[in-house]
C-alpha atoms as a printed R data frame, in Angstrom:
    type eleno elety resid chain resno       x        y       z
1   ATOM     1    CA   UNK     A     1 216.559 -121.801  53.475
2   ATOM     2    CA   UNK     A     2 216.017 -123.845  50.306
3   ATOM     3    CA   UNK     A     3 218.301 -126.908  50.278
4   ATOM     4    CA   UNK     A     4 217.147 -128.051  46.833
5   ATOM     5    CA   UNK     A     5 220.127 -128.491  44.473
6   ATOM     6    CA   UNK     A     6 220.398 -125.780  41.839
7   ATOM     7    CA   UNK     A     7 220.264 -128.336  39.033
8   ATOM     8    CA   UNK     A     8 217.157 -130.069  40.350
9   ATOM     9    CA   UNK     A     9 214.100 -129.658  38.117
10  ATOM    10    CA   UNK     A    10 210.747 -131.370  37.950
11  ATOM    11    CA   UNK     A    11 211.006 -132.805  34.421
12  ATOM    12    CA   UNK     A    12 213.472 -134.790  32.332
13  ATOM    13    CA   UNK     A    13 213.836 -133.799  28.689
14  ATOM    14    CA   UNK     A    14 214.928 -136.452  26.202
15  ATOM    15    CA   UNK     A    15 215.855 -136.190  22.523
16  ATOM    16    CA   UNK     A    16 216.407 -139.128  20.173
17  ATOM    17    CA   UNK     A    17 218.539 -139.146  17.024
18  ATOM    18    CA   UNK     A    18 217.336 -142.215  15.137
19  ATOM    19    CA   UNK     A    19 219.230 -144.384  12.684
20  ATOM    20    CA   UNK     A    20 218.824 -147.940  11.446
21  ATOM    21    CA   UNK     A    21 221.404 -149.444  13.814
22  ATOM    22    CA   UNK     A    22 221.762 -147.009  16.726
23  ATOM    23    CA   UNK     A    23 219.704 -144.522  18.708
24  ATOM    24    CA   UNK     A    24 221.623 -141.591  20.189
25  ATOM    25    CA   UNK     A    25 219.854 -140.292  23.295
26  ATOM    26    CA   UNK     A    26 220.328 -136.967  25.068
27  ATOM    27    CA   UNK     A    27 218.924 -136.523  28.588
28  ATOM    28    CA   UNK     A    28 218.644 -133.004  29.993
29  ATOM    29    CA   UNK     A    29 217.760 -131.628  33.417
30  ATOM    30    CA   UNK     A    30 218.893 -128.309  34.810
31  ATOM    31    CA   UNK     A    31 222.103 -127.330  33.041
32  ATOM    32    CA   UNK     A    32 223.426 -130.843  32.413
33  ATOM    33    CA   UNK     A    33 223.143 -133.073  29.353
34  ATOM    34    CA   UNK     A    34 223.790 -136.810  29.491
35  ATOM    35    CA   UNK     A    35 224.315 -138.655  26.200
36  ATOM    36    CA   UNK     A    36 224.005 -142.365  25.560
37  ATOM    37    CA   UNK     A    37 223.937 -144.584  22.471
38  ATOM    38    CA   UNK     A    38 221.823 -147.727  22.398
39  ATOM    39    CA   UNK     A    39 220.874 -150.346  19.812
40  ATOM    40    CA   UNK     A    40 217.989 -149.211  17.647
41  ATOM    41    CA   UNK     A    41 214.535 -150.422  18.754
42  ATOM    42    CA   UNK     A    42 215.855 -151.829  22.062
43  ATOM    43    CA   UNK     A    43 212.988 -150.669  24.264
44  ATOM    44    CA   UNK     A    44 214.191 -152.298  27.473
45  ATOM    45    CA   UNK     A    45 217.597 -150.664  27.155
46  ATOM    46    CA   UNK     A    46 215.937 -147.300  26.526
47  ATOM    47    CA   UNK     A    47 213.870 -147.542  29.714
48  ATOM    48    CA   UNK     A    48 216.964 -148.643  31.654
49  ATOM    49    CA   UNK     A    49 218.924 -145.612  30.426
50  ATOM    50    CA   UNK     A    50 215.950 -143.394  31.243
51  ATOM    51    CA   UNK     A    51 215.898 -144.554  34.855
52  ATOM    52    CA   UNK     A    52 219.679 -144.179  35.116
53  ATOM    53    CA   UNK     A    53 219.534 -140.653  33.699
54  ATOM    54    CA   UNK     A    54 217.042 -139.606  36.368
55  ATOM    55    CA   UNK     A    55 219.375 -140.944  39.041
56  ATOM    56    CA   UNK     A    56 222.493 -139.276  37.585
57  ATOM    57    CA   UNK     A    57 220.763 -135.945  37.027
58  ATOM    58    CA   UNK     A    58 219.231 -135.804  40.489
59  ATOM    59    CA   UNK     A    59 215.619 -136.451  39.583
60  ATOM    60    CA   UNK     A    60 213.189 -138.676  41.487
61  ATOM    61    CA   UNK     A    61 212.231 -141.995  39.815
62  ATOM    62    CA   UNK     A    62 208.691 -140.746  39.205
63  ATOM    63    CA   UNK     A    63 209.762 -137.465  37.543
64  ATOM    64    CA   UNK     A    64 207.762 -136.778  34.355
65  ATOM    65    CA   UNK     A    65 209.512 -137.157  31.003
66  ATOM    66    CA   UNK     A    66 209.056 -135.332  27.705
67  ATOM    67    CA   UNK     A    67 210.695 -136.943  24.695
68  ATOM    68    CA   UNK     A    68 211.125 -135.772  21.100
69  ATOM    69    CA   UNK     A    69 212.469 -137.035  17.800
70  ATOM    70    CA   UNK     A    70 212.300 -135.987  14.163
71  ATOM    71    CA   UNK     A    71 209.657 -137.409  11.847
72  ATOM    72    CA   UNK     A    72 211.128 -139.874   9.382
73  ATOM    73    CA   UNK     A    73 211.284 -143.484   8.287
74  ATOM    74    CA   UNK     A    74 210.490 -144.896  11.737
75  ATOM    75    CA   UNK     A    75 206.998 -143.414  11.577
76  ATOM    76    CA   UNK     A    76 204.725 -143.290  14.593
77  ATOM    77    CA   UNK     A    77 205.239 -146.611  16.383
78  ATOM    78    CA   UNK     A    78 207.883 -145.119  18.720
79  ATOM    79    CA   UNK     A    79 205.448 -142.373  19.670
80  ATOM    80    CA   UNK     A    80 202.721 -144.878  20.516
81  ATOM    81    CA   UNK     A    81 205.110 -147.061  22.529
82  ATOM    82    CA   UNK     A    82 206.416 -144.077  24.538
83  ATOM    83    CA   UNK     A    83 202.891 -142.940  25.317
84  ATOM    84    CA   UNK     A    84 202.012 -146.459  26.462
85  ATOM    85    CA   UNK     A    85 204.906 -146.115  28.949
86  ATOM    86    CA   UNK     A    86 203.478 -142.838  30.256
87  ATOM    87    CA   UNK     A    87 206.088 -140.707  28.459
88  ATOM    88    CA   UNK     A    88 204.979 -137.529  26.730
89  ATOM    89    CA   UNK     A    89 206.356 -137.405  23.202
90  ATOM    90    CA   UNK     A    90 206.557 -134.793  20.453
91  ATOM    91    CA   UNK     A    91 207.417 -135.613  16.839
92  ATOM    92    CA   UNK     A    92 209.137 -132.645  15.203
93  ATOM    93    CA   UNK     A    93 208.880 -131.717  11.541
94  ATOM    94    CA   UNK     A    94 212.490 -131.746  10.209
95  ATOM    95    CA   UNK     A    95 211.688 -129.086   7.606
96  ATOM    96    CA   UNK     A    96 210.697 -126.635  10.354
97  ATOM    97    CA   UNK     A    97 213.984 -126.896  12.260
98  ATOM    98    CA   UNK     A    98 216.198 -123.869  11.811
99  ATOM    99    CA   UNK     A    99 219.848 -124.366  10.846
100 ATOM   100    CA   UNK     A   100 222.858 -121.997  10.627
101 ATOM   101    CA   UNK     A   101 223.211 -120.213   7.288
102 ATOM   102    CA   UNK     A   102 226.968 -120.531   7.116
103 ATOM   103    CA   UNK     A   103 228.329 -121.950   3.885
104 ATOM   104    CA   UNK     A   104 229.943 -124.760   5.847
105 ATOM   105    CA   UNK     A   105 228.436 -125.927   9.105
106 ATOM   106    CA   UNK     A   106 229.291 -128.766  11.415
107 ATOM   107    CA   UNK     A   107 226.752 -131.599  11.418
108 ATOM   108    CA   UNK     A   108 227.054 -134.693  13.586
109 ATOM   109    CA   UNK     A   109 224.540 -136.872  15.400
110 ATOM   110    CA   UNK     A   110 225.776 -135.438  18.703
111 ATOM   111    CA   UNK     A   111 225.213 -131.845  17.565
112 ATOM   112    CA   UNK     A   112 221.815 -132.780  16.114
113 ATOM   113    CA   UNK     A   113 220.545 -134.429  19.288
114 ATOM   114    CA   UNK     A   114 221.719 -131.492  21.423
115 ATOM   115    CA   UNK     A   115 219.985 -129.134  19.009
116 ATOM   116    CA   UNK     A   116 216.763 -131.118  19.466
117 ATOM   117    CA   UNK     A   117 217.054 -130.675  23.233
118 ATOM   118    CA   UNK     A   118 217.339 -126.908  22.742
119 ATOM   119    CA   UNK     A   119 214.306 -126.867  20.439
120 ATOM   120    CA   UNK     A   120 212.311 -128.944  22.913
121 ATOM   121    CA   UNK     A   121 213.132 -126.519  25.747
122 ATOM   122    CA   UNK     A   122 212.042 -123.557  23.642
123 ATOM   123    CA   UNK     A   123 208.834 -125.255  22.536
124 ATOM   124    CA   UNK     A   124 207.852 -126.278  26.057
125 ATOM   125    CA   UNK     A   125 208.718 -122.757  27.196
126 ATOM   126    CA   UNK     A   126 206.023 -121.351  24.910
127 ATOM   127    CA   UNK     A   127 208.021 -120.607  21.752
128 ATOM   128    CA   UNK     A   128 205.837 -122.610  19.373
129 ATOM   129    CA   UNK     A   129 207.488 -120.954  16.362
130 ATOM   130    CA   UNK     A   130 210.758 -122.716  17.185
131 ATOM   131    CA   UNK     A   131 209.556 -125.832  15.361
132 ATOM   132    CA   UNK     A   132 206.426 -127.566  14.136
133 ATOM   133    CA   UNK     A   133 204.994 -130.606  15.889
134 ATOM   134    CA   UNK     A   134 203.538 -133.363  13.726
135 ATOM   135    CA   UNK     A   135 199.974 -134.481  14.410
136 ATOM   136    CA   UNK     A   136 199.893 -138.232  14.931
137 ATOM   137    CA   UNK     A   137 197.082 -140.274  13.340
138 ATOM   138    CA   UNK     A   138 195.496 -143.234  15.059
139 ATOM   139    CA   UNK     A   139 196.661 -146.695  13.925
140 ATOM   140    CA   UNK     A   140 193.461 -147.115  11.885
141 ATOM   141    CA   UNK     A   141 193.840 -143.680  10.286
142 ATOM   142    CA   UNK     A   142 197.457 -144.396   9.411
143 ATOM   143    CA   UNK     A   143 196.538 -147.793   7.959
144 ATOM   144    CA   UNK     A   144 193.792 -146.213   5.823
145 ATOM   145    CA   UNK     A   145 196.440 -144.218   3.934
146 ATOM   146    CA   UNK     A   146 198.160 -147.360   2.665
147 ATOM   147    CA   UNK     A   147 195.612 -148.125  -0.068
148 ATOM   148    CA   UNK     A   148 196.086 -144.811  -1.849
149 ATOM   149    CA   UNK     A   149 199.860 -144.879  -1.544
150 ATOM   150    CA   UNK     A   150 200.084 -148.450  -2.826
151 ATOM   151    CA   UNK     A   151 197.916 -147.587  -5.825
152 ATOM   152    CA   UNK     A   152 200.154 -144.625  -6.567
153 ATOM   153    CA   UNK     A   153 203.246 -146.799  -6.337
154 ATOM   154    CA   UNK     A   154 201.658 -149.478  -8.543
155 ATOM   155    CA   UNK     A   155 200.909 -146.887 -11.201
156 ATOM   156    CA   UNK     A   156 204.567 -145.860 -11.285
157 ATOM   157    CA   UNK     A   157 205.689 -149.484 -11.459
158 ATOM   158    CA   UNK     A   158 203.260 -150.206 -14.318
159 ATOM   159    CA   UNK     A   159 204.599 -147.215 -16.233
160 ATOM   160    CA   UNK     A   160 208.137 -148.407 -15.562
161 ATOM   161    CA   UNK     A   161 207.465 -151.875 -17.019
162 ATOM   162    CA   UNK     A   162 205.511 -150.439 -19.948
163 ATOM   163    CA   UNK     A   163 208.361 -148.083 -20.825
164 ATOM   164    CA   UNK     A   164 210.859 -150.920 -20.470
165 ATOM   165    CA   UNK     A   165 208.922 -153.091 -22.916
166 ATOM   166    CA   UNK     A   166 208.621 -150.243 -25.411
167 ATOM   167    CA   UNK     A   167 212.315 -149.503 -25.008
168 ATOM   168    CA   UNK     A   168 213.265 -153.098 -25.787
169 ATOM   169    CA   UNK     A   169 211.137 -153.014 -28.936
170 ATOM   170    CA   UNK     A   170 212.562 -149.711 -30.132
171 ATOM   171    CA   UNK     A   171 216.063 -151.045 -29.441
172 ATOM   172    CA   UNK     A   172 215.471 -153.611 -32.183
173 ATOM   173    CA   UNK     A   173 213.791 -151.264 -34.635
174 ATOM   174    CA   UNK     A   174 210.265 -152.533 -33.995
175 ATOM   175    CA   UNK     A   175 207.598 -149.815 -34.377
176 ATOM   176    CA   UNK     A   176 205.209 -149.299 -31.452
177 ATOM   177    CA   UNK     A   177 201.583 -148.935 -32.488
178 ATOM   178    CA   UNK     A   178 199.008 -148.150 -29.840
179 ATOM   179    CA   UNK     A   179 198.994 -149.948 -26.515
180 ATOM   180    CA   UNK     A   180 200.715 -153.153 -25.473
181 ATOM   181    CA   UNK     A   181 197.453 -155.075 -25.333
182 ATOM   182    CA   UNK     A   182 197.797 -158.405 -27.102
183 ATOM   183    CA   UNK     A   183 201.575 -158.064 -27.423
184 ATOM   184    CA   UNK     A   184 202.228 -161.501 -25.933
185 ATOM   185    CA   UNK     A   185 200.224 -163.182 -28.704
186 ATOM   186    CA   UNK     A   186 202.095 -161.182 -31.347
187 ATOM   187    CA   UNK     A   187 205.620 -161.961 -30.106
188 ATOM   188    CA   UNK     A   188 206.010 -164.953 -32.434
189 ATOM   189    CA   UNK     A   189 204.985 -162.923 -35.472
190 ATOM   190    CA   UNK     A   190 207.152 -159.862 -34.746
191 ATOM   191    CA   UNK     A   191 210.021 -159.459 -37.204
192 ATOM   192    CA   UNK     A   192 213.166 -157.360 -37.050
193 ATOM   193    CA   UNK     A   193 214.206 -154.861 -39.737
194 ATOM   194    CA   UNK     A   194 215.739 -157.643 -41.856
195 ATOM   195    CA   UNK     A   195 212.727 -159.952 -41.503
196 ATOM   196    CA   UNK     A   196 214.340 -162.261 -38.930
197 ATOM   197    CA   UNK     A   197 212.619 -163.404 -35.733
198 ATOM   198    CA   UNK     A   198 213.174 -161.885 -32.310
199 ATOM   199    CA   UNK     A   199 216.378 -163.209 -30.683
200 ATOM   200    CA   UNK     A   200 215.500 -165.803 -28.003
201 ATOM   201    CA   UNK     A   201 216.908 -163.815 -25.066
202 ATOM   202    CA   UNK     A   202 215.106 -160.586 -25.912
203 ATOM   203    CA   UNK     A   203 211.888 -162.524 -26.471
204 ATOM   204    CA   UNK     A   204 212.256 -164.209 -23.064
205 ATOM   205    CA   UNK     A   205 212.953 -160.854 -21.420
206 ATOM   206    CA   UNK     A   206 209.863 -159.335 -23.006
207 ATOM   207    CA   UNK     A   207 207.761 -162.242 -21.724
208 ATOM   208    CA   UNK     A   208 209.090 -161.772 -18.181
209 ATOM   209    CA   UNK     A   209 208.370 -158.039 -18.341
210 ATOM   210    CA   UNK     A   210 204.846 -158.808 -19.538
211 ATOM   211    CA   UNK     A   211 204.419 -161.281 -16.656
212 ATOM   212    CA   UNK     A   212 205.375 -158.607 -14.136
213 ATOM   213    CA   UNK     A   213 203.171 -156.001 -15.811
214 ATOM   214    CA   UNK     A   214 200.145 -158.291 -15.901
215 ATOM   215    CA   UNK     A   215 200.621 -159.218 -12.238
216 ATOM   216    CA   UNK     A   216 200.722 -155.541 -11.260
217 ATOM   217    CA   UNK     A   217 197.684 -154.695 -13.378
218 ATOM   218    CA   UNK     A   218 195.713 -157.514 -11.733
219 ATOM   219    CA   UNK     A   219 196.671 -156.375  -8.234
220 ATOM   220    CA   UNK     A   220 195.830 -152.805  -9.132
221 ATOM   221    CA   UNK     A   221 192.368 -153.772 -10.408
222 ATOM   222    CA   UNK     A   222 191.678 -155.697  -7.188
223 ATOM   223    CA   UNK     A   223 192.794 -152.769  -5.030
224 ATOM   224    CA   UNK     A   224 190.648 -150.335  -7.020
225 ATOM   225    CA   UNK     A   225 187.654 -152.628  -6.574
226 ATOM   226    CA   UNK     A   226 188.275 -152.679  -2.822
227 ATOM   227    CA   UNK     A   227 188.481 -148.884  -2.789
228 ATOM   228    CA   UNK     A   228 185.216 -148.620  -4.729
229 ATOM   229    CA   UNK     A   229 183.503 -150.909  -2.224
230 ATOM   230    CA   UNK     A   230 184.679 -148.737   0.655
231 ATOM   231    CA   UNK     A   231 183.365 -145.622  -1.085
232 ATOM   232    CA   UNK     A   232 179.975 -147.238  -1.584
233 ATOM   233    CA   UNK     A   233 179.890 -148.492   2.024
234 ATOM   234    CA   UNK     A   234 182.001 -146.052   4.102
235 ATOM   235    CA   UNK     A   235 183.560 -147.615   7.191
236 ATOM   236    CA   UNK     A   236 185.514 -144.607   8.478
237 ATOM   237    CA   UNK     A   237 185.481 -140.830   8.476
238 ATOM   238    CA   UNK     A   238 188.011 -140.820   5.661
239 ATOM   239    CA   UNK     A   239 185.830 -143.136   3.553
240 ATOM   240    CA   UNK     A   240 182.804 -140.919   4.165
241 ATOM   241    CA   UNK     A   241 184.627 -137.736   3.170
242 ATOM   242    CA   UNK     A   242 186.059 -139.387   0.055
243 ATOM   243    CA   UNK     A   243 182.553 -140.437  -1.007
244 ATOM   244    CA   UNK     A   244 181.320 -136.912  -0.287
245 ATOM   245    CA   UNK     A   245 184.010 -135.339  -2.462
246 ATOM   246    CA   UNK     A   246 183.109 -137.538  -5.444
247 ATOM   247    CA   UNK     A   247 179.664 -135.912  -5.449
248 ATOM   248    CA   UNK     A   248 181.269 -132.811  -6.931
249 ATOM   249    CA   UNK     A   249 181.460 -132.922 -10.717
250 ATOM   250    CA   UNK     A   250 185.065 -133.163 -11.852
251 ATOM   251    CA   UNK     A   251 186.326 -134.764  -8.634
252 ATOM   252    CA   UNK     A   252 187.045 -138.445  -9.195
253 ATOM   253    CA   UNK     A   253 188.228 -141.230  -6.934
254 ATOM   254    CA   UNK     A   254 191.889 -140.692  -7.834
255 ATOM   255    CA   UNK     A   255 191.747 -137.233  -6.247
256 ATOM   256    CA   UNK     A   256 189.063 -137.709  -3.610
257 ATOM   257    CA   UNK     A   257 190.659 -140.737  -1.967
258 ATOM   258    CA   UNK     A   258 194.079 -139.276  -1.027
259 ATOM   259    CA   UNK     A   259 192.528 -135.903  -0.146
260 ATOM   260    CA   UNK     A   260 190.157 -137.564   2.303
261 ATOM   261    CA   UNK     A   261 192.453 -140.227   3.756
262 ATOM   262    CA   UNK     A   262 195.606 -138.117   4.091
263 ATOM   263    CA   UNK     A   263 194.354 -134.570   4.448
264 ATOM   264    CA   UNK     A   264 190.729 -134.110   5.497
265 ATOM   265    CA   UNK     A   265 190.016 -137.453   7.148
266 ATOM   266    CA   UNK     A   266 191.856 -137.110  10.478
267 ATOM   267    CA   UNK     A   267 193.516 -133.707  10.561
268 ATOM   268    CA   UNK     A   268 191.852 -130.841  12.404
269 ATOM   269    CA   UNK     A   269 192.033 -127.416  10.778
270 ATOM   270    CA   UNK     A   270 190.926 -124.287  12.597
271 ATOM   271    CA   UNK     A   271 190.941 -121.969   9.594
272 ATOM   272    CA   UNK     A   272 191.711 -121.721   5.890
273 ATOM   273    CA   UNK     A   273 195.259 -120.514   6.558
274 ATOM   274    CA   UNK     A   274 196.131 -123.808   8.213
275 ATOM   275    CA   UNK     A   275 194.649 -125.689   5.247
276 ATOM   276    CA   UNK     A   276 196.822 -123.809   2.764
277 ATOM   277    CA   UNK     A   277 199.928 -123.972   4.950
278 ATOM   278    CA   UNK     A   278 199.810 -127.749   5.411
279 ATOM   279    CA   UNK     A   279 199.580 -128.209   1.651
280 ATOM   280    CA   UNK     A   280 202.490 -125.807   1.093
281 ATOM   281    CA   UNK     A   281 200.289 -123.562  -1.050
282 ATOM   282    CA   UNK     A   282 200.834 -120.357   0.920
283 ATOM   283    CA   UNK     A   283 202.797 -117.450  -0.626
284 ATOM   284    CA   UNK     A   284 206.307 -116.594   0.592
285 ATOM   285    CA   UNK     A   285 206.991 -112.892   0.006
286 ATOM   286    CA   UNK     A   286 210.495 -111.473   0.456
287 ATOM   287    CA   UNK     A   287 210.236 -107.888   1.697
288 ATOM   288    CA   UNK     A   288 213.469 -106.469   3.106
289 ATOM   289    CA   UNK     A   289 214.669 -102.913   2.625
290 ATOM   290    CA   UNK     A   290 214.098 -101.970  -1.002
291 ATOM   291    CA   UNK     A   291 213.757 -105.602  -2.117
292 ATOM   292    CA   UNK     A   292 210.226 -106.848  -2.605
293 ATOM   293    CA   UNK     A   293 210.057 -110.220  -4.309
294 ATOM   294    CA   UNK     A   294 207.314 -112.827  -4.456
295 ATOM   295    CA   UNK     A   295 209.109 -116.165  -4.111
296 ATOM   296    CA   UNK     A   296 206.139 -118.364  -4.972
297 ATOM   297    CA   UNK     A   297 204.465 -120.923  -2.740
298 ATOM   298    CA   UNK     A   298 206.203 -122.258   0.350
299 ATOM   299    CA   UNK     A   299 206.123 -125.969  -0.667
300 ATOM   300    CA   UNK     A   300 206.485 -126.708   3.052
301 ATOM   301    CA   UNK     A   301 203.627 -129.198   3.217
302 ATOM   302    CA   UNK     A   302 202.591 -132.339   1.392
303 ATOM   303    CA   UNK     A   303 203.943 -132.557  -2.147
304 ATOM   304    CA   UNK     A   304 201.417 -135.297  -2.922
305 ATOM   305    CA   UNK     A   305 198.484 -133.037  -2.019
306 ATOM   306    CA   UNK     A   306 199.925 -130.096  -3.985
307 ATOM   307    CA   UNK     A   307 200.278 -132.232  -7.108
308 ATOM   308    CA   UNK     A   308 196.747 -133.601  -6.753
309 ATOM   309    CA   UNK     A   309 195.291 -130.125  -6.260
310 ATOM   310    CA   UNK     A   310 197.002 -128.677  -9.336
311 ATOM   311    CA   UNK     A   311 195.699 -131.562 -11.465
312 ATOM   312    CA   UNK     A   312 192.257 -131.232  -9.886
313 ATOM   313    CA   UNK     A   313 192.211 -127.482 -10.570
314 ATOM   314    CA   UNK     A   314 192.583 -128.062 -14.318
315 ATOM   315    CA   UNK     A   315 189.782 -130.618 -14.105
316 ATOM   316    CA   UNK     A   316 187.659 -128.129 -12.148
317 ATOM   317    CA   UNK     A   317 187.960 -125.539 -14.935
318 ATOM   318    CA   UNK     A   318 186.751 -128.137 -17.441
319 ATOM   319    CA   UNK     A   319 183.851 -129.659 -15.493
320 ATOM   320    CA   UNK     A   320 182.769 -126.723 -13.298
321 ATOM   321    CA   UNK     A   321 183.060 -123.713 -15.673
322 ATOM   322    CA   UNK     A   322 180.040 -121.970 -14.104
323 ATOM   323    CA   UNK     A   323 181.443 -122.066 -10.575
324 ATOM   324    CA   UNK     A   324 182.654 -118.862  -8.955
325 ATOM   325    CA   UNK     A   325 186.176 -120.260  -8.640
326 ATOM   326    CA   UNK     A   326 186.413 -121.092 -12.354
327 ATOM   327    CA   UNK     A   327 185.054 -117.687 -13.321
328 ATOM   328    CA   UNK     A   328 187.548 -115.979 -10.992
329 ATOM   329    CA   UNK     A   329 190.380 -117.823 -12.727
330 ATOM   330    CA   UNK     A   330 189.165 -117.011 -16.237
331 ATOM   331    CA   UNK     A   331 188.690 -113.323 -15.436
332 ATOM   332    CA   UNK     A   332 192.132 -112.982 -13.894
333 ATOM   333    CA   UNK     A   333 194.292 -115.432 -15.853
334 ATOM   334    CA   UNK     A   334 192.207 -116.679 -18.777
335 ATOM   335    CA   UNK     A   335 193.569 -114.244 -21.358
336 ATOM   336    CA   UNK     A   336 197.128 -114.264 -20.020
337 ATOM   337    CA   UNK     A   337 200.208 -116.074 -21.239
338 ATOM   338    CA   UNK     A   338 200.908 -119.744 -20.622
339 ATOM   339    CA   UNK     A   339 203.190 -118.793 -17.745
340 ATOM   340    CA   UNK     A   340 200.500 -116.594 -16.245
341 ATOM   341    CA   UNK     A   341 197.948 -119.409 -16.474
342 ATOM   342    CA   UNK     A   342 200.352 -121.834 -14.766
343 ATOM   343    CA   UNK     A   343 200.848 -119.346 -11.941
344 ATOM   344    CA   UNK     A   344 197.105 -118.817 -11.747
345 ATOM   345    CA   UNK     A   345 196.349 -122.527 -11.507
346 ATOM   346    CA   UNK     A   346 198.401 -122.723  -8.302
347 ATOM   347    CA   UNK     A   347 196.390 -119.839  -6.854
348 ATOM   348    CA   UNK     A   348 193.209 -121.649  -7.883
349 ATOM   349    CA   UNK     A   349 194.507 -124.866  -6.270
350 ATOM   350    CA   UNK     A   350 194.765 -123.129  -2.893
351 ATOM   351    CA   UNK     A   351 191.290 -121.590  -3.162
352 ATOM   352    CA   UNK     A   352 189.821 -124.904  -4.308
353 ATOM   353    CA   UNK     A   353 191.471 -126.824  -1.459
354 ATOM   354    CA   UNK     A   354 189.921 -124.441   1.073
355 ATOM   355    CA   UNK     A   355 186.543 -124.781  -0.669
356 ATOM   356    CA   UNK     A   356 186.750 -128.593  -0.547
357 ATOM   357    CA   UNK     A   357 187.633 -128.438   3.161
358 ATOM   358    CA   UNK     A   358 184.540 -126.326   3.845
359 ATOM   359    CA   UNK     A   359 182.469 -128.743   1.754
360 ATOM   360    CA   UNK     A   360 183.459 -131.905   3.656
361 ATOM   361    CA   UNK     A   361 183.594 -130.280   7.108
362 ATOM   362    CA   UNK     A   362 180.628 -127.889   7.057
363 ATOM   363    CA   UNK     A   363 178.604 -128.928   4.029
364 ATOM   364    CA   UNK     A   364 179.251 -125.616   2.212
365 ATOM   365    CA   UNK     A   365 178.941 -126.283  -1.517
366 ATOM   366    CA   UNK     A   366 181.411 -124.186  -3.560
367 ATOM   367    CA   UNK     A   367 179.426 -121.321  -5.089
368 ATOM   368    CA   UNK     A   368 178.061 -122.236  -8.501
369 ATOM   369    CA   UNK     A   369 179.391 -125.813  -8.362
370 ATOM   370    CA   UNK     A   370 177.349 -128.768  -9.629
371 ATOM   371    CA   UNK     A   371 176.768 -131.535  -7.069
372 ATOM   372    CA   UNK     A   372 175.289 -134.924  -7.925
């Protein structure tokens, strides 16, 4: 006769609902769920609650643990810490988690963390369509992405300061001619509509805006120089693939760097469908009963990569007109309307992304493309 308690199982499941101040934990074994709230980032308290949960739920101290939480602001450090403690961890993609379609639905941290437990049980039970698990980069691979993201952020900040300066000038009826280069030297000679000098406060504000803009431009130049050095002397797989992509005419550093560091450098794709799906460039047909509608691309993946690929596709048409991909686009969409061409460029973006993946992974040059 088996004297093992009915609720006894060989694994403890844990879900974490993360916030800036508190972590809500749900521990599950058998048919019981134990919930506890702890201070955010208190690792000792977490391990204490983990041991207590095993005791309360009838598990041995050495019972294996599988933990999960949603990808978000906290990044990957929790995952690495849990693995260092011998705890299996899965990071779930929030966009892949199904939710009720009712017009009004209850949403609390308690309901969310219990929902994560249910998803974790289904996933471990073999239902891998229940949710998507995020692939975790190594610390070096994650750090390599910072350069591209900082440059992107700097560009936005430079545009913000430039627009602010132009706005201040327009506010006082001062015409804007060309760029802002040399504006600081011209501030004393600028006159308002009635011939008077710039008011002292607006002049001081313009000087401060110029200070901030010049600081950003200097930092941006230094970061671009560092990126160029890494392309010339690759130190990682991402650097090597970025340098490889720039060999294709029409693919510059601004596109090659994020594609390599965030997409091709450390991710492992088994086929072209996975490449398109991660970029959110796969079609989403709606076919139910008599309704057959093409809803466009899924947009489920990286918005940054989608934007880069659309921009790169226009560049590809200009610099690689003899390639098979460019000819396919011109034959199918070249004589269409503007709307048709915009739709076609998204289709080209997906095909081009797959072609670039094959180029950096297997050395397959896109048919008809010019390589330096």
